[in-house]
PLY file of the C-alpha trace (Angstrom):
ply
format ascii 1.0
element vertex 318
property float x
property float y
property float z
element edge 317
property int vertex1
property int vertex2
end_header
-15.03 -41.09 67.87
-14.69 -37.41 67.27
-14.60 -36.01 63.47
-11.09 -34.79 64.47
-10.01 -38.37 65.35
-11.70 -40.07 62.91
-9.82 -37.41 60.11
-6.79 -37.95 61.71
-7.12 -41.59 61.54
-8.64 -41.82 57.72
-5.49 -39.55 57.21
-3.50 -42.38 58.61
-4.68 -45.17 56.64
-4.93 -43.18 53.15
-1.45 -42.31 53.70
0.06 -45.26 55.01
3.14 -45.23 52.65
4.70 -42.48 55.15
8.24 -43.40 53.89
9.04 -43.61 50.36
11.39 -42.49 47.68
10.45 -40.63 44.71
11.16 -43.19 41.88
9.87 -44.04 38.74
10.63 -46.86 36.18
10.60 -46.64 32.61
7.68 -48.77 30.89
7.83 -50.45 27.76
4.60 -48.91 26.44
5.41 -45.37 28.02
5.64 -42.24 25.47
8.22 -40.59 27.17
11.45 -41.73 29.59
9.94 -41.46 32.92
13.04 -41.04 34.51
13.11 -37.62 33.07
10.06 -36.72 34.76
11.20 -37.59 38.71
12.22 -34.40 40.44
14.67 -35.45 43.13
13.34 -33.75 46.24
14.92 -34.07 49.30
11.98 -33.50 51.89
9.08 -33.94 49.51
7.94 -37.57 48.05
6.67 -38.95 45.02
7.54 -35.90 42.99
7.21 -35.48 39.34
7.30 -33.20 36.38
3.95 -33.71 34.32
6.09 -32.63 31.37
6.81 -34.66 28.71
3.94 -36.73 28.26
2.56 -37.13 24.23
-1.05 -35.87 23.90
-3.28 -37.39 21.07
-2.91 -34.27 19.04
1.12 -34.99 18.83
2.00 -32.16 21.16
3.34 -32.80 24.40
3.08 -31.17 28.11
5.88 -28.56 28.85
8.62 -29.34 31.19
8.86 -27.07 34.25
5.08 -25.93 34.60
3.20 -28.56 36.24
4.44 -30.78 39.23
2.52 -33.59 41.43
3.58 -34.42 44.49
3.09 -35.48 48.19
2.82 -32.78 50.80
5.17 -29.97 51.46
5.50 -30.40 55.22
8.92 -31.50 55.17
10.57 -29.47 52.07
14.08 -28.15 52.48
15.73 -25.17 51.47
17.11 -27.30 48.58
13.60 -27.80 47.65
12.07 -24.76 47.98
14.97 -23.62 45.74
13.87 -25.94 42.94
10.27 -24.89 43.07
11.09 -21.30 43.16
14.06 -21.39 40.27
13.26 -24.12 38.10
9.26 -23.83 38.23
8.95 -20.29 39.15
5.84 -21.64 41.57
3.09 -19.56 42.20
0.32 -21.73 43.29
-0.03 -24.82 45.55
-3.39 -26.91 45.69
-3.63 -29.20 48.72
-6.42 -31.70 48.59
-6.00 -32.72 52.03
-8.99 -32.30 54.66
-8.53 -29.86 57.66
-7.25 -32.46 60.02
-4.51 -33.74 57.74
-3.23 -30.33 57.07
-2.92 -29.32 60.70
-1.00 -32.48 61.36
1.68 -31.81 58.74
1.02 -28.12 57.43
2.78 -27.19 54.17
6.07 -25.18 54.37
5.10 -21.71 53.15
6.77 -20.38 50.28
6.81 -16.93 49.93
5.08 -15.45 46.83
3.12 -18.53 46.71
-0.64 -18.80 46.68
-1.90 -21.72 48.67
-5.72 -23.21 48.18
-6.87 -25.73 50.17
-9.58 -28.04 48.36
-10.63 -31.10 50.29
-11.75 -33.44 47.91
-12.02 -36.76 50.35
-15.60 -37.15 50.10
-17.68 -37.17 53.28
-19.22 -40.44 52.65
-15.46 -42.38 52.37
-14.88 -40.80 55.87
-18.42 -42.37 56.98
-17.43 -45.90 55.61
-14.10 -45.43 57.31
-15.90 -44.86 60.56
-18.00 -47.93 60.50
-14.98 -49.99 59.71
-13.36 -48.29 62.63
-16.13 -48.89 64.84
-16.31 -52.88 64.25
-12.48 -53.29 64.82
-12.00 -52.57 68.33
-9.22 -50.88 69.83
-6.81 -49.28 67.36
-3.36 -48.04 67.72
-2.14 -45.32 64.35
1.36 -45.17 65.93
2.43 -47.80 63.77
0.84 -47.58 60.22
2.12 -51.00 59.09
0.51 -52.68 62.16
-2.53 -50.53 61.70
-3.14 -51.84 58.17
-2.30 -55.52 59.16
-5.20 -55.24 61.66
-7.75 -53.81 59.08
-6.51 -55.91 56.18
-9.03 -58.68 56.66
-11.93 -56.66 57.65
-14.33 -56.83 54.74
-15.91 -53.17 55.63
-12.40 -51.69 55.52
-11.70 -53.94 52.17
-15.01 -52.60 50.71
-13.96 -48.72 51.73
-10.59 -49.22 49.76
-12.46 -50.19 46.69
-14.90 -47.31 47.26
-12.65 -44.40 47.41
-12.20 -43.76 43.89
-15.93 -43.95 43.01
-16.93 -41.82 45.77
-14.23 -39.25 44.85
-15.51 -38.74 41.13
-19.35 -38.89 42.02
-19.25 -36.34 45.02
-20.63 -33.34 43.90
-18.35 -31.25 46.29
-15.46 -33.24 45.06
-16.19 -32.38 41.50
-16.81 -28.98 42.45
-13.15 -28.61 43.94
-11.72 -30.29 41.09
-13.38 -28.11 38.75
-12.03 -25.26 40.76
-8.52 -26.74 40.50
-8.27 -26.84 36.89
-9.65 -23.00 36.87
-6.88 -22.39 39.13
-4.06 -24.14 36.98
-5.50 -22.12 34.04
-5.35 -18.79 35.64
-1.85 -19.53 37.26
0.95 -16.90 36.30
3.76 -19.15 37.18
4.53 -22.73 38.11
1.67 -25.15 39.58
1.93 -27.88 42.45
-0.68 -29.97 43.33
-0.72 -32.75 46.22
-2.51 -34.64 49.28
-0.59 -36.05 51.72
1.17 -39.13 49.60
0.44 -37.64 46.05
-0.96 -40.65 44.94
-4.89 -40.63 45.04
-6.52 -37.34 45.20
-3.56 -35.92 43.63
-3.83 -38.79 41.12
-7.12 -37.67 40.12
-6.30 -33.92 39.83
-3.51 -35.25 37.50
-6.27 -37.25 35.54
-8.24 -34.27 34.89
-5.49 -32.27 33.79
-4.14 -34.67 31.34
-7.91 -35.16 30.51
-8.28 -31.41 29.40
-4.87 -31.64 27.59
-6.03 -34.22 25.58
-4.39 -37.48 26.90
-5.27 -40.67 25.84
-6.45 -43.30 28.44
-3.42 -45.18 28.00
-1.14 -42.27 29.43
-3.53 -41.17 31.90
-3.13 -44.87 33.51
0.40 -44.79 33.33
1.07 -41.63 34.79
-1.62 -42.56 37.71
-0.05 -45.93 38.06
3.82 -44.78 38.69
2.92 -44.01 42.17
3.38 -47.63 42.56
7.07 -47.58 41.86
7.35 -45.67 44.97
5.51 -48.10 47.00
6.30 -51.35 45.80
9.04 -52.58 48.37
6.59 -51.81 51.24
3.70 -52.97 49.53
5.52 -56.23 49.05
6.87 -56.69 53.04
3.17 -56.00 54.14
1.92 -58.60 51.88
4.29 -60.97 52.93
3.59 -60.53 56.35
-0.18 -60.90 55.61
0.54 -64.40 53.64
2.41 -65.38 57.01
-0.22 -64.54 59.24
-2.92 -66.55 57.07
-0.46 -69.40 56.89
-0.31 -69.40 60.66
-3.98 -69.19 61.29
-4.71 -71.63 58.59
-2.26 -74.21 60.50
-4.30 -73.24 63.94
-7.32 -73.48 62.24
-8.63 -70.24 63.33
-9.28 -68.27 60.14
-11.85 -68.03 57.12
-10.23 -65.02 55.74
-9.39 -64.25 52.04
-5.95 -63.64 51.94
-6.01 -62.21 48.28
-8.77 -59.47 49.54
-6.72 -58.41 52.41
-3.43 -58.13 50.23
-5.52 -55.88 47.71
-6.45 -53.53 50.73
-2.91 -53.09 51.22
-2.22 -52.27 47.66
-4.65 -49.99 47.48
-3.81 -48.13 50.75
0.12 -47.95 50.43
-0.01 -47.63 46.67
-2.59 -47.12 44.07
-5.23 -49.65 42.80
-4.99 -49.93 38.94
-7.84 -52.26 39.02
-10.23 -49.84 40.81
-8.83 -47.09 39.02
-9.60 -48.33 35.71
-13.29 -49.33 36.97
-13.47 -46.03 37.93
-12.66 -44.53 34.56
-15.09 -47.04 33.24
-17.88 -45.77 35.65
-17.42 -41.97 34.35
-17.80 -43.26 30.93
-21.29 -45.49 32.10
-22.45 -42.74 34.45
-21.70 -39.62 32.70
-21.27 -40.69 28.79
-17.48 -39.90 28.68
-14.58 -38.24 30.29
-15.41 -35.39 27.92
-18.93 -34.97 29.19
-17.71 -35.54 32.74
-15.18 -32.81 32.31
-17.89 -30.21 31.07
-20.75 -30.95 33.06
-19.47 -32.26 36.51
-16.32 -30.36 36.65
-17.96 -27.59 34.72
-14.42 -27.03 32.80
-16.01 -26.24 29.12
-13.93 -26.96 25.84
-13.07 -23.21 25.33
-10.99 -23.60 28.68
-9.91 -27.02 27.92
-8.55 -25.20 24.54
-6.92 -22.38 26.37
-5.36 -25.07 28.81
-4.01 -26.68 25.92
-2.36 -23.57 24.29
-0.75 -22.80 27.61
0.91 -25.81 29.01
1.42 -27.98 25.28
4.50 -27.83 23.28
4.97 -28.90 19.72
8.57 -30.31 20.77
9.24 -32.80 23.37
0 1
1 2
2 3
3 4
4 5
5 6
6 7
7 8
8 9
9 10
10 11
11 12
12 13
13 14
14 15
15 16
16 17
17 18
18 19
19 20
20 21
21 22
22 23
23 24
24 25
25 26
26 27
27 28
28 29
29 30
30 31
31 32
32 33
33 34
34 35
35 36
36 37
37 38
38 39
39 40
40 41
41 42
42 43
43 44
44 45
45 46
46 47
47 48
48 49
49 50
50 51
51 52
52 53
53 54
54 55
55 56
56 57
57 58
58 59
59 60
60 61
61 62
62 63
63 64
64 65
65 66
66 67
67 68
68 69
69 70
70 71
71 72
72 73
73 74
74 75
75 76
76 77
77 78
78 79
79 80
80 81
81 82
82 83
83 84
84 85
85 86
86 87
87 88
88 89
89 90
90 91
91 92
92 93
93 94
94 95
95 96
96 97
97 98
98 99
99 100
100 101
101 102
102 103
103 104
104 105
105 106
106 107
107 108
108 109
109 110
110 111
111 112
112 113
113 114
114 115
115 116
116 117
117 118
118 119
119 120
120 121
121 122
122 123
123 124
124 125
125 126
126 127
127 128
128 129
129 130
130 131
131 132
132 133
133 134
134 135
135 136
136 137
137 138
138 139
139 140
140 141
141 142
142 143
143 144
144 145
145 146
146 147
147 148
148 149
149 150
150 151
151 152
152 153
153 154
154 155
155 156
156 157
157 158
158 159
159 160
160 161
161 162
162 163
163 164
164 165
165 166
166 167
167 168
168 169
169 170
170 171
171 172
172 173
173 174
174 175
175 176
176 177
177 178
178 179
179 180
180 181
181 182
182 183
183 184
184 185
185 186
186 187
187 188
188 189
189 190
190 191
191 192
192 193
193 194
194 195
195 196
196 197
197 198
198 199
199 200
200 201
201 202
202 203
203 204
204 205
205 206
206 207
207 208
208 209
209 210
210 211
211 212
212 213
213 214
214 215
215 216
216 217
217 218
218 219
219 220
220 221
221 222
222 223
223 224
224 225
225 226
226 227
227 228
228 229
229 230
230 231
231 232
232 233
233 234
234 235
235 236
236 237
237 238
238 239
239 240
240 241
241 242
242 243
243 244
244 245
245 246
246 247
247 248
248 249
249 250
250 251
251 252
252 253
253 254
254 255
255 256
256 257
257 258
258 259
259 260
260 261
261 262
262 263
263 264
264 265
265 266
266 267
267 268
268 269
269 270
270 271
271 272
272 273
273 274
274 275
275 276
276 277
277 278
278 279
279 280
280 281
281 282
282 283
283 284
284 285
285 286
286 287
287 288
288 289
289 290
290 291
291 292
292 293
293 294
294 295
295 296
296 297
297 298
298 299
299 300
300 301
301 302
302 303
303 304
304 305
305 306
306 307
307 308
308 309
309 310
310 311
311 312
312 313
313 314
314 315
315 316
316 317
């Protein structure tokens, strides 16, 4: 399989929630009304303003400056108007790799600088390739069916669990996320960052922004986990299909598959895995000392730069 084909396949499986609505529900423990953060775009999925999140020093992130979302390939004129008028958008950071970007290029907005930083590690693509090679013929036209095919594959299950650790430990990914943070600091107007569906790679970008701004772990986890609200219906639909398939195979005596592992794979591929995410936060502490040390030493984003970022994007009022 060629690198381009592999890239497009990887894009398919990691962006499997191809149809969703940008919605988020309020959590009892949330420090801000999450509905206020939802941006009701017409053609951009999973969009939300980072504003309103309260940091440990009591200040909150300003509204109208920082946006995370899915890709901009289907952005409408109305969406562009929101980004230009409400956010004075000047910078877009795209964490997709080349094949993804070529398959669904962002809509170009006049006056906006686009920076592509592929933070999907080569090790993850290699793992995906191994899983593909062991799975026989595949069909990427129906992403739900594709995920069903791979859900019981132990190699693909392991791949899903290794995505987040690979992202945070890969030197190239670290370098790109550091470059991203410096870009956010230097931006003259609003900043938007995305991957394909705005959940994993864009989610980690949000983690590093929030960490630099002084967020608690609780706030960071809650923001990351919100992407699951957009994908809940599709996760449940495919999980139900997996249970039915496992029951049928059990009745036929043709399976020894782990249904729980298969469902975990579906949840990780369509939504985000909170379990994998929190385990990776723990990994950062164990491997690098703390998130603070990781930000400085691995991402190269100094304490002085973090202070500057806070002064730029935090406000004393919610």
